[in-house]
MDAnalysis code that builds the backbone (N, CA, C; Angstrom):
import MDAnalysis as mda
import numpy as np

u = mda.Universe.empty(696, n_residues=232, atom_resindex=np.repeat(np.arange(232), 3), trajectory=True)
u.add_TopologyAttr("name", ["N", "CA", "C"] * 232)
u.add_TopologyAttr("resid", np.arange(1, 233))
u.add_TopologyAttr("resname", ["MET", "MET", "LYS", "LEU", "ALA", "ILE", "ILE", "PRO", "ALA", "ARG", "GLY", "GLY", "SER", "LYS", "ARG", "ILE", "PRO", "ARG", "LYS", "ASN", "ILE", "LYS", "ASN", "PHE", "PHE", "GLY", "LYS", "PRO", "VAL", "ILE", "GLY", "TYR", "THR", "ILE", "GLU", "ILE", "LEU", "ILE", "GLN", "SER", "ASN", "PHE", "PHE", "ASP", "ASN", "ILE", "ILE", "VAL", "THR", "THR", "ASP", "ASP", "GLU", "GLU", "ILE", "ALA", "ASN", "ILE", "ALA", "ARG", "GLU", "PHE", "GLY", "ALA", "ASP", "VAL", "PRO", "TRP", "ILE", "ARG", "SER", "CYS", "GLU", "LEU", "SER", "ASN", "ASP", "THR", "THR", "THR", "THR", "ASP", "ALA", "VAL", "ILE", "ARG", "HIS", "ALA", "LEU", "ALA", "GLU", "ALA", "SER", "MET", "ILE", "TYR", "GLY", "GLU", "PHE", "ASN", "PHE", "GLY", "CYS", "CYS", "VAL", "TYR", "PRO", "VAL", "ASN", "PRO", "LEU", "LEU", "SER", "ILE", "GLU", "MET", "LEU", "GLN", "ASN", "GLY", "LEU", "SER", "GLN", "LEU", "GLN", "ILE", "HIS", "ASN", "ALA", "ALA", "THR", "ALA", "PHE", "PRO", "VAL", "VAL", "ARG", "PHE", "GLU", "PHE", "PRO", "ILE", "GLN", "GLN", "ALA", "LEU", "LEU", "LEU", "ASN", "ASN", "GLY", "ARG", "PRO", "HIS", "PHE", "ARG", "SER", "PRO", "GLU", "ALA", "ALA", "SER", "ILE", "ASN", "SER", "GLN", "ASP", "LEU", "PRO", "VAL", "HIS", "TYR", "HIS", "ASP", "ALA", "GLY", "MET", "PHE", "TYR", "TRP", "PHE", "ASP", "ILE", "SER", "LYS", "TYR", "ARG", "ASN", "ASN", "PRO", "PHE", "LEU", "PHE", "SER", "ASP", "ASP", "SER", "ILE", "ALA", "PHE", "GLU", "VAL", "ASP", "GLN", "LEU", "GLN", "CYS", "GLN", "ASP", "ILE", "ASN", "THR", "ALA", "GLN", "ASP", "TRP", "GLU", "LEU", "ALA", "GLU", "LEU", "LYS", "PHE", "SER", "ARG", "LEU", "LYS", "ALA", "SER", "GLN", "LYS", "LYS"])
u.atoms.positions = np.array([
    [-65.644, -87.830, -23.329],
    [-64.851, -88.780, -24.106],
    [-63.357, -88.543, -23.833],
    [-62.692, -89.544, -23.321],
    [-61.275, -89.436, -22.988],
    [-60.417, -89.737, -24.220],
    [-59.430, -88.888, -24.429],
    [-58.580, -89.026, -25.621],
    [-57.107, -89.092, -25.218],
    [-56.391, -89.990, -25.869],
    [-54.976, -90.222, -25.593],
    [-54.165, -90.006, -26.856],
    [-53.096, -89.216, -26.772],
    [-52.145, -89.063, -27.876],
    [-50.923, -89.916, -27.585],
    [-50.498, -90.677, -28.570],
    [-49.331, -91.549, -28.449],
    [-48.312, -91.132, -29.504],
    [-47.123, -90.753, -29.067],
    [-46.045, -90.389, -29.987],
    [-44.965, -91.471, -29.916],
    [-44.824, -92.300, -30.958],
    [-43.778, -93.326, -30.955],
    [-42.460, -92.733, -31.451],
    [-41.440, -92.739, -30.598],
    [-40.194, -92.041, -30.947],
    [-38.981, -92.853, -30.488],
    [-38.638, -93.855, -31.247],
    [-37.483, -94.660, -30.862],
    [-36.181, -93.922, -31.181],
    [-35.121, -94.359, -30.556],
    [-33.848, -93.660, -30.709],
    [-33.123, -93.957, -32.004],
    [-33.290, -95.153, -32.529],
    [-32.560, -95.533, -33.735],
    [-33.172, -94.945, -34.994],
    [-32.321, -94.366, -35.837],
    [-32.755, -93.859, -37.142],
    [-31.533, -93.881, -38.050],
    [-31.548, -94.781, -39.023],
    [-30.345, -95.015, -39.823],
    [-30.138, -93.956, -40.909],
    [-31.215, -93.552, -41.581],
    [-31.049, -92.634, -42.711],
    [-30.816, -91.194, -42.254],
    [-31.465, -90.785, -41.170],
    [-31.226, -89.469, -40.572],
    [-30.937, -89.713, -39.092],
    [-29.662, -89.756, -38.712],
    [-29.315, -90.071, -37.323],
    [-29.992, -89.128, -36.330],
    [-30.527, -89.710, -35.264],
    [-31.199, -88.967, -34.193],
    [-32.311, -88.076, -34.746],
    [-33.012, -88.590, -35.727],
    [-34.005, -87.805, -36.464],
    [-35.062, -87.176, -35.559],
    [-35.544, -87.921, -34.585],
    [-36.673, -87.444, -33.787],
    [-36.360, -86.223, -32.933],
    [-35.072, -85.995, -32.669],
    [-34.701, -84.816, -31.876],
    [-33.717, -83.915, -32.629],
    [-33.612, -84.114, -33.919],
    [-32.747, -83.272, -34.741],
    [-33.269, -81.830, -34.728],
    [-32.340, -80.879, -34.744],
    [-32.706, -79.462, -34.686],
    [-33.455, -79.053, -35.956],
    [-34.600, -78.432, -35.761],
    [-35.409, -77.945, -36.875],
    [-35.791, -76.502, -36.560],
    [-35.116, -75.572, -37.184],
    [-35.341, -74.145, -36.953],
    [-35.318, -73.799, -35.460],
    [-34.280, -74.302, -34.791],
    [-34.031, -73.847, -33.427],
    [-34.544, -74.706, -32.302],
    [-35.233, -75.802, -32.619],
    [-35.700, -76.668, -31.536],
    [-35.732, -78.122, -32.014],
    [-35.663, -79.073, -31.105],
    [-35.801, -80.479, -31.509],
    [-37.122, -80.679, -32.217],
    [-37.108, -81.391, -33.326],
    [-38.295, -81.462, -34.175],
    [-39.491, -82.078, -33.453],
    [-39.252, -82.979, -32.514],
    [-40.361, -83.561, -31.764],
    [-41.103, -82.499, -30.953],
    [-40.409, -81.422, -30.633],
    [-41.027, -80.350, -29.855],
    [-42.214, -79.724, -30.558],
    [-42.140, -79.595, -31.887],
    [-43.259, -79.018, -32.645],
    [-44.506, -79.895, -32.496],
    [-44.305, -81.198, -32.577],
    [-45.425, -82.126, -32.467],
    [-46.081, -82.037, -31.100],
    [-45.269, -82.072, -30.057],
    [-45.808, -82.007, -28.700],
    [-46.544, -80.692, -28.477],
    [-45.967, -79.598, -28.940],
    [-46.597, -78.287, -28.738],
    [-47.961, -78.198, -29.413],
    [-48.080, -78.714, -30.638],
    [-49.364, -78.675, -31.338],
    [-50.399, -79.526, -30.613],
    [-49.984, -80.675, -30.129],
    [-50.924, -81.536, -29.413],
    [-51.414, -80.863, -28.141],
    [-50.527, -80.191, -27.442],
    [-50.924, -79.469, -26.233],
    [-51.855, -78.306, -26.585],
    [-51.494, -77.540, -27.609],
    [-52.290, -76.382, -28.005],
    [-53.686, -76.770, -28.486],
    [-53.823, -77.965, -29.016],
    [-55.123, -78.394, -29.545],
    [-56.172, -78.563, -28.445],
    [-55.735, -78.854, -27.230],
    [-56.648, -79.124, -26.109],
    [-57.574, -80.312, -26.380],
    [-57.178, -81.200, -27.281],
    [-57.996, -82.366, -27.585],
    [-57.753, -83.509, -26.606],
    [-56.556, -83.541, -25.991],
    [-56.105, -84.757, -25.333],
    [-56.052, -84.637, -23.814],
    [-56.494, -85.701, -23.174],
    [-56.410, -85.759, -21.717],
    [-54.991, -86.112, -21.280],
    [-54.315, -86.909, -22.103],
    [-52.920, -87.249, -21.831],
    [-52.158, -87.348, -23.142],
    [-50.911, -86.892, -23.113],
    [-50.012, -86.981, -24.273],
    [-48.774, -87.735, -23.814],
    [-48.548, -88.913, -24.400],
    [-47.407, -89.718, -23.974],
    [-46.443, -89.935, -25.136],
    [-45.183, -90.011, -24.804],
    [-44.149, -90.398, -25.762],
    [-43.637, -91.770, -25.347],
    [-43.674, -92.714, -26.272],
    [-43.140, -94.035, -26.011],
    [-41.812, -94.172, -26.739],
    [-40.739, -94.319, -25.975],
    [-39.391, -94.323, -26.542],
    [-38.494, -95.265, -25.766],
    [-37.427, -95.693, -26.417],
    [-36.398, -96.514, -25.775],
    [-35.178, -95.683, -25.419],
    [-35.267, -94.369, -25.630],
    [-34.101, -93.498, -25.575],
    [-34.268, -92.453, -24.460],
    [-33.313, -92.404, -23.535],
    [-33.423, -91.487, -22.391],
    [-33.332, -90.020, -22.821],
    [-32.507, -89.721, -23.826],
    [-32.396, -88.336, -24.278],
    [-33.709, -87.861, -24.884],
    [-34.318, -88.704, -25.704],
    [-35.619, -88.350, -26.270],
    [-36.642, -88.174, -25.156],
    [-36.609, -89.061, -24.184],
    [-37.544, -88.979, -23.063],
    [-37.406, -87.657, -22.325],
    [-36.178, -87.243, -22.065],
    [-35.954, -85.987, -21.335],
    [-36.429, -84.776, -22.130],
    [-36.158, -84.771, -23.427],
    [-36.592, -83.658, -24.275],
    [-38.117, -83.624, -24.347],
    [-38.737, -84.790, -24.469],
    [-40.198, -84.854, -24.527],
    [-40.811, -84.280, -23.251],
    [-40.239, -84.613, -22.128],
    [-40.747, -84.084, -20.853],
    [-40.575, -82.572, -20.787],
    [-39.466, -82.064, -21.302],
    [-39.232, -80.614, -21.295],
    [-40.311, -79.871, -22.071],
    [-40.829, -80.495, -23.123],
    [-41.868, -79.854, -23.939],
    [-43.280, -80.112, -23.409],
    [-43.396, -80.914, -22.363],
    [-44.693, -81.070, -21.721],
    [-45.391, -82.397, -21.903],
    [-44.736, -83.370, -22.557],
    [-45.339, -84.693, -22.723],
    [-44.985, -85.587, -21.537],
    [-45.770, -86.628, -21.351],
    [-45.464, -87.646, -20.347],
    [-44.647, -88.760, -20.991],
    [-43.694, -89.286, -20.234],
    [-42.953, -90.483, -20.661],
    [-43.003, -91.454, -19.484],
    [-44.105, -92.172, -19.343],
    [-44.305, -92.981, -18.145],
    [-43.523, -94.287, -18.108],
    [-42.915, -94.668, -19.225],
    [-42.073, -95.866, -19.249],
    [-41.051, -95.721, -20.372],
    [-39.993, -96.501, -20.273],
    [-39.001, -96.588, -21.350],
    [-39.266, -97.888, -22.098],
    [-39.470, -97.763, -23.387],
    [-39.842, -98.919, -24.197],
    [-38.700, -99.927, -24.278],
    [-39.040, -101.195, -24.310],
    [-38.037, -102.256, -24.364],
    [-37.359, -102.314, -25.726],
    [-36.190, -102.933, -25.761],
    [-35.458, -103.102, -27.024],
    [-36.257, -103.952, -28.002],
    [-36.999, -104.917, -27.475],
    [-37.789, -105.805, -28.336],
    [-38.861, -105.042, -29.109],
    [-39.299, -103.909, -28.552],
    [-40.321, -103.097, -29.219],
    [-39.723, -101.873, -29.907],
    [-38.406, -101.903, -30.127],
    [-37.740, -100.708, -30.668],
    [-36.774, -101.025, -31.796],
    [-36.913, -102.177, -32.418],
    [-35.995, -102.508, -33.506],
    [-36.572, -102.112, -34.858],
    [-35.823, -102.362, -35.914],
    [-36.216, -101.920, -37.250],
    [-37.479, -102.610, -37.768],
    [-37.806, -103.767, -37.208],
    [-38.959, -104.513, -37.706],
    [-40.219, -104.304, -36.859],
    [-40.110, -103.536, -35.788],
    [-41.273, -103.281, -34.930],
    [-42.284, -102.426, -35.670],
    [-43.530, -102.849, -35.681],
    [-44.576, -102.101, -36.373],
    [-45.177, -101.042, -35.461],
    [-45.761, -100.029, -36.076],
    [-46.463, -99.008, -35.301],
    [-47.609, -99.634, -34.518],
    [-48.299, -100.596, -35.124],
    [-49.409, -101.245, -34.429],
    [-48.941, -101.940, -33.156],
    [-47.781, -102.586, -33.200],
    [-47.258, -103.261, -32.009],
    [-46.970, -102.251, -30.901],
    [-46.428, -101.104, -31.274],
    [-46.128, -100.056, -30.288],
    [-47.423, -99.504, -29.690],
    [-48.444, -99.314, -30.522],
    [-49.724, -98.795, -30.027],
    [-50.366, -99.790, -29.070],
    [-50.380, -101.061, -29.448],
    [-50.983, -102.064, -28.579],
    [-50.326, -102.059, -27.203],
    [-49.006, -101.979, -27.194],
    [-48.275, -101.934, -25.922],
    [-48.607, -100.667, -25.155],
    [-48.629, -99.528, -25.850],
    [-48.895, -98.244, -25.194],
    [-50.297, -98.209, -24.592],
    [-51.277, -98.751, -25.298],
    [-52.642, -98.772, -24.780],
    [-52.744, -99.618, -23.513],
    [-52.065, -100.752, -23.524],
    [-52.100, -101.627, -22.350],
    [-51.463, -100.941, -21.148],
    [-50.319, -100.299, -21.357],
    [-49.624, -99.622, -20.260],
    [-50.403, -98.394, -19.791],
    [-50.895, -97.605, -20.736],
    [-51.586, -96.361, -20.392],
    [-52.871, -96.629, -19.615],
    [-53.578, -97.696, -19.961],
    [-54.829, -97.993, -19.261],
    [-54.575, -98.313, -17.796],
    [-53.432, -98.932, -17.499],
    [-53.107, -99.248, -16.106],
    [-52.691, -97.999, -15.333],
    [-52.111, -97.019, -16.032],
    [-51.618, -95.811, -15.368],
    [-52.695, -94.741, -15.257],
    [-53.402, -94.497, -16.363],
    [-54.347, -93.377, -16.421],
    [-55.812, -93.790, -16.378],
    [-56.107, -95.045, -16.653],
    [-57.492, -95.473, -16.816],
    [-57.820, -95.669, -18.282],
    [-59.081, -95.868, -18.571],
    [-59.502, -96.173, -19.942],
    [-59.749, -94.901, -20.759],
    [-59.493, -95.009, -22.068],
    [-59.714, -93.920, -23.016],
    [-60.701, -94.381, -24.086],
    [-61.381, -93.414, -24.702],
    [-62.319, -93.717, -25.780],
    [-61.665, -93.627, -27.158],
    [-60.830, -92.601, -27.330],
    [-60.177, -92.391, -28.614],
    [-58.671, -92.225, -28.420],
    [-57.931, -92.686, -29.399],
    [-56.489, -92.508, -29.395],
    [-56.042, -91.852, -30.679],
    [-54.882, -91.247, -30.629],
    [-54.291, -90.665, -31.835],
    [-52.799, -90.937, -31.798],
    [-52.337, -91.741, -32.725],
    [-50.904, -92.003, -32.866],
    [-50.332, -90.922, -33.781],
    [-49.392, -90.159, -33.258],
    [-48.827, -89.025, -34.000],
    [-47.326, -89.224, -34.134],
    [-46.834, -89.222, -35.354],
    [-45.394, -89.406, -35.545],
    [-44.633, -88.178, -35.067],
    [-43.442, -88.371, -34.492],
    [-42.719, -87.265, -33.843],
    [-42.151, -86.230, -34.804],
    [-41.774, -86.645, -36.006],
    [-41.191, -85.704, -36.973],
    [-42.332, -85.164, -37.825],
    [-42.975, -84.098, -37.317],
    [-44.241, -83.634, -37.864],
    [-44.349, -82.111, -37.792],
    [-43.361, -81.374, -38.282],
    [-43.372, -79.921, -38.077],
    [-44.475, -79.178, -38.809],
    [-45.122, -79.826, -39.794],
    [-46.193, -79.181, -40.550],
    [-47.575, -79.527, -40.003],
    [-47.626, -80.308, -38.953],
    [-48.895, -80.683, -38.352],
    [-49.654, -79.452, -37.852],
    [-50.965, -79.468, -38.025],
    [-51.782, -78.345, -37.559],
    [-52.960, -78.851, -36.740],
    [-53.501, -77.965, -35.922],
    [-54.686, -78.296, -35.136],
    [-55.861, -78.608, -36.057],
    [-55.963, -77.884, -37.168],
    [-57.062, -78.094, -38.113],
    [-57.025, -79.514, -38.691],
    [-55.837, -80.011, -38.993],
    [-55.724, -81.379, -39.504],
    [-56.194, -82.391, -38.464],
    [-55.753, -82.193, -37.225],
    [-56.161, -83.093, -36.155],
    [-57.675, -83.071, -35.961],
    [-58.250, -81.877, -35.995],
    [-59.695, -81.739, -35.845],
    [-60.422, -82.440, -36.982],
    [-59.937, -82.274, -38.201],
    [-60.565, -82.916, -39.351],
    [-60.507, -84.431, -39.215],
    [-59.373, -84.931, -38.750],
    [-59.240, -86.373, -38.582],
    [-60.226, -86.932, -37.571],
    [-60.362, -86.257, -36.438],
    [-61.308, -86.704, -35.423],
    [-62.740, -86.610, -35.932],
    [-63.039, -85.536, -36.646],
    [-64.391, -85.371, -37.199],
    [-64.720, -86.487, -38.184],
    [-63.760, -86.806, -39.062],
    [-63.982, -87.868, -40.040],
    [-64.203, -89.216, -39.350],
    [-63.437, -89.472, -38.309],
    [-63.587, -90.711, -37.552],
    [-64.994, -90.829, -36.983],
    [-65.471, -89.745, -36.397],
    [-66.777, -89.774, -35.736],
    [-67.931, -89.731, -36.735],
    [-67.815, -88.922, -37.773],
    [-68.890, -88.820, -38.782],
    [-69.135, -90.172, -39.451],
    [-68.048, -90.866, -39.764],
    [-68.161, -92.142, -40.472],
    [-68.213, -93.336, -39.533],
    [-68.146, -93.065, -38.226],
    [-68.156, -94.143, -37.239],
    [-67.121, -95.203, -37.598],
    [-65.941, -94.733, -37.983],
    [-64.883, -95.613, -38.465],
    [-64.012, -96.106, -37.310],
    [-63.206, -97.109, -37.605],
    [-62.259, -97.618, -36.617],
    [-61.023, -96.730, -36.556],
    [-60.565, -96.265, -37.738],
    [-59.389, -95.395, -37.805],
    [-59.594, -94.334, -38.871],
    [-58.857, -93.225, -38.745],
    [-58.907, -92.144, -39.734],
    [-57.519, -91.542, -39.855],
    [-57.089, -91.288, -41.095],
    [-55.754, -90.731, -41.292],
    [-55.679, -89.945, -42.599],
    [-54.731, -88.991, -42.690],
    [-54.593, -88.176, -43.895],
    [-53.808, -88.880, -44.997],
    [-54.179, -88.580, -46.228],
    [-53.471, -89.114, -47.395],
    [-53.138, -87.975, -48.356],
    [-52.178, -88.240, -49.225],
    [-51.743, -87.273, -50.240],
    [-51.847, -87.937, -51.604],
    [-52.311, -87.197, -52.599],
    [-52.404, -87.778, -53.934],
    [-51.039, -87.832, -54.606],
    [-50.828, -88.873, -55.423],
    [-49.628, -88.952, -56.244],
    [-49.694, -87.870, -57.316],
    [-48.577, -87.217, -57.550],
    [-48.557, -86.115, -58.519],
    [-48.804, -86.604, -59.943],
    [-48.331, -87.801, -60.262],
    [-48.424, -88.333, -61.627],
    [-49.155, -89.671, -61.566],
    [-49.962, -89.997, -62.575],
    [-50.688, -91.274, -62.550],
    [-49.741, -92.465, -62.416],
    [-49.919, -93.237, -61.365],
    [-49.009, -94.370, -61.161],
    [-49.234, -95.460, -62.204],
    [-50.408, -95.425, -62.885],
    [-50.663, -96.411, -63.931],
    [-49.705, -96.234, -65.109],
    [-49.136, -95.029, -65.254],
    [-48.216, -94.766, -66.356],
    [-46.764, -94.710, -65.874],
    [-46.488, -95.398, -64.776],
    [-45.124, -95.449, -64.253],
    [-44.210, -96.193, -65.213],
    [-42.938, -95.799, -65.197],
    [-41.938, -96.436, -66.034],
    [-40.989, -97.297, -65.196],
    [-40.577, -98.400, -65.771],
    [-39.516, -99.215, -65.204],
    [-38.293, -99.080, -66.092],
    [-37.113, -99.124, -65.485],
    [-35.876, -99.024, -66.254],
    [-35.126, -100.350, -66.222],
    [-34.738, -100.817, -67.394],
    [-33.930, -102.031, -67.525],
    [-32.666, -101.663, -68.275],
    [-31.568, -101.518, -67.514],
    [-30.300, -101.048, -68.095],
    [-30.477, -99.717, -68.807],
    [-31.279, -98.861, -68.201],
    [-31.475, -97.523, -68.740],
    [-32.582, -97.421, -69.765],
    [-33.137, -98.547, -70.189],
    [-34.198, -98.508, -71.193],
    [-35.560, -98.509, -70.506],
    [-36.409, -97.520, -70.853],
    [-37.699, -97.392, -70.163],
    [-38.757, -98.347, -70.699],
    [-39.560, -98.851, -69.794],
    [-40.690, -99.704, -70.149],
    [-41.872, -99.297, -69.278],
    [-43.061, -99.250, -69.874],
    [-44.245, -98.950, -69.081],
    [-44.549, -100.128, -68.169],
    [-44.846, -99.801, -66.922],
    [-45.222, -100.855, -65.976],
    [-46.556, -101.450, -66.364],
    [-47.449, -100.614, -66.868],
    [-48.771, -101.071, -67.320],
    [-48.990, -100.548, -68.736],
    [-48.512, -101.265, -69.754],
    [-48.605, -100.777, -71.139],
    [-50.017, -100.416, -71.571],
    [-51.023, -101.098, -71.016],
    [-52.401, -100.838, -71.424],
    [-52.872, -99.445, -71.022],
    [-52.158, -98.810, -70.059],
    [-52.543, -97.476, -69.603],
    [-51.722, -96.371, -70.253],
    [-50.758, -96.745, -71.073],
    [-49.808, -95.771, -71.607],
    [-50.470, -94.714, -72.488],
    [-51.492, -95.083, -73.240],
    [-52.100, -94.162, -74.197],
    [-53.363, -93.484, -73.661],
    [-53.708, -93.740, -72.417],
    [-54.910, -93.134, -71.836],
    [-54.570, -91.740, -71.317],
    [-55.441, -90.774, -71.569],
    [-55.230, -89.434, -71.043],
    [-55.151, -89.487, -69.518],
    [-54.152, -88.782, -68.953],
    [-53.922, -88.878, -67.516],
    [-55.151, -88.469, -66.703],
    [-55.920, -87.497, -67.228],
    [-57.101, -87.042, -66.476],
    [-58.212, -88.090, -66.452],
    [-58.095, -89.110, -67.296],
    [-59.101, -90.165, -67.329],
    [-58.739, -91.354, -66.445],
    [-57.595, -91.301, -65.823],
    [-57.161, -92.385, -64.956],
    [-57.534, -92.080, -63.503],
    [-57.886, -93.096, -62.728],
    [-58.237, -92.865, -61.322],
    [-57.072, -92.258, -60.543],
    [-57.385, -91.332, -59.655],
    [-56.364, -90.713, -58.801],
    [-55.969, -91.710, -57.714],
    [-54.678, -91.813, -57.452],
    [-54.180, -92.671, -56.386],
    [-53.571, -91.819, -55.277],
    [-53.566, -92.371, -54.072],
    [-53.097, -91.642, -52.898],
    [-52.110, -92.502, -52.109],
    [-51.337, -91.828, -51.258],
    [-50.497, -92.568, -50.315],
    [-50.629, -91.951, -48.932],
    [-50.323, -92.731, -47.940],
    [-50.390, -92.298, -46.546],
    [-49.493, -91.072, -46.356],
    [-50.018, -90.033, -45.715],
    [-49.232, -88.821, -45.493],
    [-48.173, -89.011, -44.419],
    [-48.295, -90.077, -43.620],
    [-47.290, -90.355, -42.600],
    [-47.277, -89.337, -41.481],
    [-48.454, -88.888, -41.041],
    [-48.537, -87.853, -40.022],
    [-49.176, -88.347, -38.724],
    [-50.418, -88.852, -38.810],
    [-51.103, -89.293, -37.603],
    [-52.262, -90.220, -37.963],
    [-52.755, -90.920, -36.942],
    [-53.870, -91.852, -37.104],
    [-54.781, -91.736, -35.880],
    [-55.995, -91.285, -36.088],
    [-57.001, -91.347, -35.030],
    [-57.592, -92.755, -35.023],
    [-57.987, -93.228, -33.850],
    [-58.644, -94.526, -33.803],
    [-59.590, -94.623, -32.615],
    [-60.685, -95.346, -32.852],
    [-61.640, -95.691, -31.810],
    [-61.020, -96.860, -31.042],
    [-60.733, -96.674, -29.775],
    [-59.944, -97.659, -29.043],
    [-60.658, -98.999, -28.909],
    [-61.955, -98.987, -28.669],
    [-62.668, -100.261, -28.535],
    [-62.634, -101.044, -29.850],
    [-62.816, -100.352, -30.971],
    [-62.750, -101.026, -32.267],
    [-61.327, -101.476, -32.578],
    [-60.366, -100.640, -32.216],
    [-58.972, -100.981, -32.495],
    [-58.544, -102.227, -31.714],
    [-59.011, -102.345, -30.499],
    [-58.651, -103.527, -29.705],
    [-59.215, -104.800, -30.320],
    [-60.370, -104.689, -30.950],
    [-60.965, -105.857, -31.608],
    [-60.249, -106.210, -32.903],
    [-59.680, -105.205, -33.555],
    [-58.940, -105.419, -34.807],
    [-57.770, -104.444, -34.808],
    [-56.664, -104.808, -34.145],
    [-55.587, -103.853, -33.854],
    [-54.677, -103.525, -35.038],
    [-55.263, -102.891, -36.046],
    [-54.502, -102.466, -37.217],
    [-54.983, -101.075, -37.641],
    [-54.042, -100.177, -37.904],
    [-54.399, -98.810, -38.275],
    [-55.059, -98.740, -39.642],
    [-54.751, -99.699, -40.506],
    [-55.378, -99.739, -41.838],
    [-56.245, -100.984, -41.926],
    [-57.527, -100.783, -42.160],
    [-58.448, -101.916, -42.255],
    [-59.607, -101.529, -43.164],
    [-60.549, -102.440, -43.331],
    [-61.743, -102.156, -44.136],
    [-62.617, -101.099, -43.475],
    [-62.360, -100.820, -42.192],
    [-63.152, -99.824, -41.468],
    [-62.365, -98.533, -41.249],
    [-61.394, -98.275, -42.121],
    [-60.631, -97.021, -42.057],
    [-61.271, -95.971, -42.950],
    [-61.071, -94.712, -42.592],
    [-61.491, -93.595, -43.441],
    [-60.264, -92.711, -43.667],
    [-60.083, -92.267, -44.901],
    [-58.937, -91.420, -45.232],
    [-59.433, -90.092, -45.794],
    [-58.671, -89.046, -45.556],
    [-59.029, -87.723, -46.059],
    [-57.784, -87.059, -46.624],
    [-57.975, -86.301, -47.694],
    [-56.837, -85.741, -48.423],
    [-56.313, -84.471, -47.762],
    [-54.983, -84.341, -47.736],
    [-54.337, -83.100, -47.328],
    [-53.443, -82.630, -48.473],
    [-53.221, -81.329, -48.503],
    [-52.419, -80.725, -49.567],
    [-50.955, -81.130, -49.428],
    [-50.301, -81.339, -50.560],
    [-48.888, -81.734, -50.551],
    [-47.995, -80.696, -49.879],
    [-48.407, -79.438, -49.910],
    [-47.599, -78.385, -49.306],
    [-47.778, -78.313, -47.791],
    [-48.722, -79.073, -47.264],
    [-49.002, -79.040, -45.835],
    [-48.513, -80.280, -45.101],
    [-47.753, -81.107, -45.786],
    [-47.217, -82.297, -45.137],
    [-45.934, -82.722, -45.829],
    [-45.133, -83.505, -45.106],
    [-43.903, -84.028, -45.681],
    [-43.450, -85.220, -44.853],
    [-43.538, -86.394, -45.431],
    [-43.006, -87.578, -44.778],
    [-41.480, -87.499, -44.861],
    [-40.796, -87.548, -43.736],
    [-39.360, -87.274, -43.700],
    [-38.584, -88.553, -43.414],
    [-37.916, -89.063, -44.454],
    [-37.111, -90.277, -44.318],
    [-35.688, -90.102, -44.820],
    [-35.443, -89.061, -45.617],
    [-34.120, -88.838, -46.181],
    [-33.707, -87.382, -45.960],
    [-32.447, -87.098, -46.235],
    [-31.953, -85.726, -46.105],
    [-32.703, -84.792, -47.050],
    [-33.056, -85.270, -48.222],
    [-33.816, -84.448, -49.163],
    [-35.217, -84.160, -48.626],
    [-35.840, -85.166, -48.002],
    [-37.143, -84.952, -47.379],
    [-37.058, -83.861, -46.323],
    [-35.976, -83.894, -45.549],
    [-35.792, -82.897, -44.481],
    [-35.715, -81.491, -45.071],
    [-34.979, -81.352, -46.161],
    [-34.861, -80.048, -46.816],
    [-36.205, -79.577, -47.357],
    [-36.971, -80.487, -47.904],
    [-38.305, -80.126, -48.397],
    [-39.204, -79.674, -47.248],
    [-39.090, -80.356, -46.120],
    [-39.882, -79.957, -44.952],
    [-39.506, -78.553, -44.498],
    [-38.226, -78.227, -44.537],
    [-37.782, -76.881, -44.160],
    [-38.363, -75.832, -45.111],
    [-38.358, -76.136, -46.404],
    [-38.908, -75.200, -47.384],
    [-40.407, -74.999, -47.168],
    [-41.121, -76.085, -46.956],
    [-42.569, -75.990, -46.746],
    [-42.884, -75.261, -45.443],
    [-42.105, -75.529, -44.414],
    [-42.308, -74.879, -43.122],
    [-42.084, -73.375, -43.255],
    [-41.027, -72.983, -43.950],
    [-40.739, -71.559, -44.157],
    [-41.861, -70.896, -44.939],
    [-42.352, -71.573, -45.952],
    [-43.450, -71.035, -46.760],
    [-44.708, -70.888, -45.902],
    [-44.980, -71.876, -45.071],
    [-46.158, -71.850, -44.225],
    [-46.088, -70.684, -43.241],
    [-44.935, -70.487, -42.616],
    [-44.788, -69.407, -41.653],
    [-44.900, -68.053, -42.329],
    [-44.358, -67.949, -43.540],
    [-44.446, -66.680, -44.278],
    [-45.888, -66.349, -44.622],
    [-46.653, -67.365, -45.033],
    [-48.057, -67.131, -45.387],
    [-48.889, -66.756, -44.170],
    [-48.527, -67.260, -43.003],
    [-49.264, -66.950, -41.787],
    [-49.045, -65.516, -41.329],
    [-47.923, -64.919, -41.755],
    [-47.622, -63.541, -41.363],
    [-48.332, -62.531, -42.234],
    [-48.851, -62.960, -43.370],
    [-49.488, -62.031, -44.309],
    [-50.870, -61.604, -43.799],
])
């Protein structure tokens, strides 16, 4: 079974400038992602799809392939991950041949582990799903969320306000780390989230979606904690 890793890493990042290659404990953060993918030995090819020459050069230094530079049309703020994957699959098939499974892995992923990747692939295959990805539970019941109107709080769902939190269904959100997918199924329905997706929970301390400076600091704290625990 041939497997392809796709890392989408465009150059533009408004909230954290040059986020994909920002220094994270001594190396460009994308380097951690590439290294884990290589160490996993899961993939026949690991490609970075980017519109940025500096990112491309750094990706190559860490051992990934950058067989093309992505067009501006596929690198703006409104470009979806699915659009980038569809393009990458079409290009990769012409260069390397056909693959059975793909894994889209976001570049800012310093907490990614081989075990997570293995679990994702296992879940995909066990459930014969089209896609598989990790999720994280919300810390507080979203049914009891508050809205503020000029500083005055209001329950978003008043009917849930008096229910014990442990009696409310647990909700989850996308961990923003990676997505395994069956390529033949994905081509028939090219969306990472569908009725044929399977999700699996990961611990909040083992992941961090990084979009703001505060997110970056949290990732540093979690990374330091993870490394300290590994030394014990």
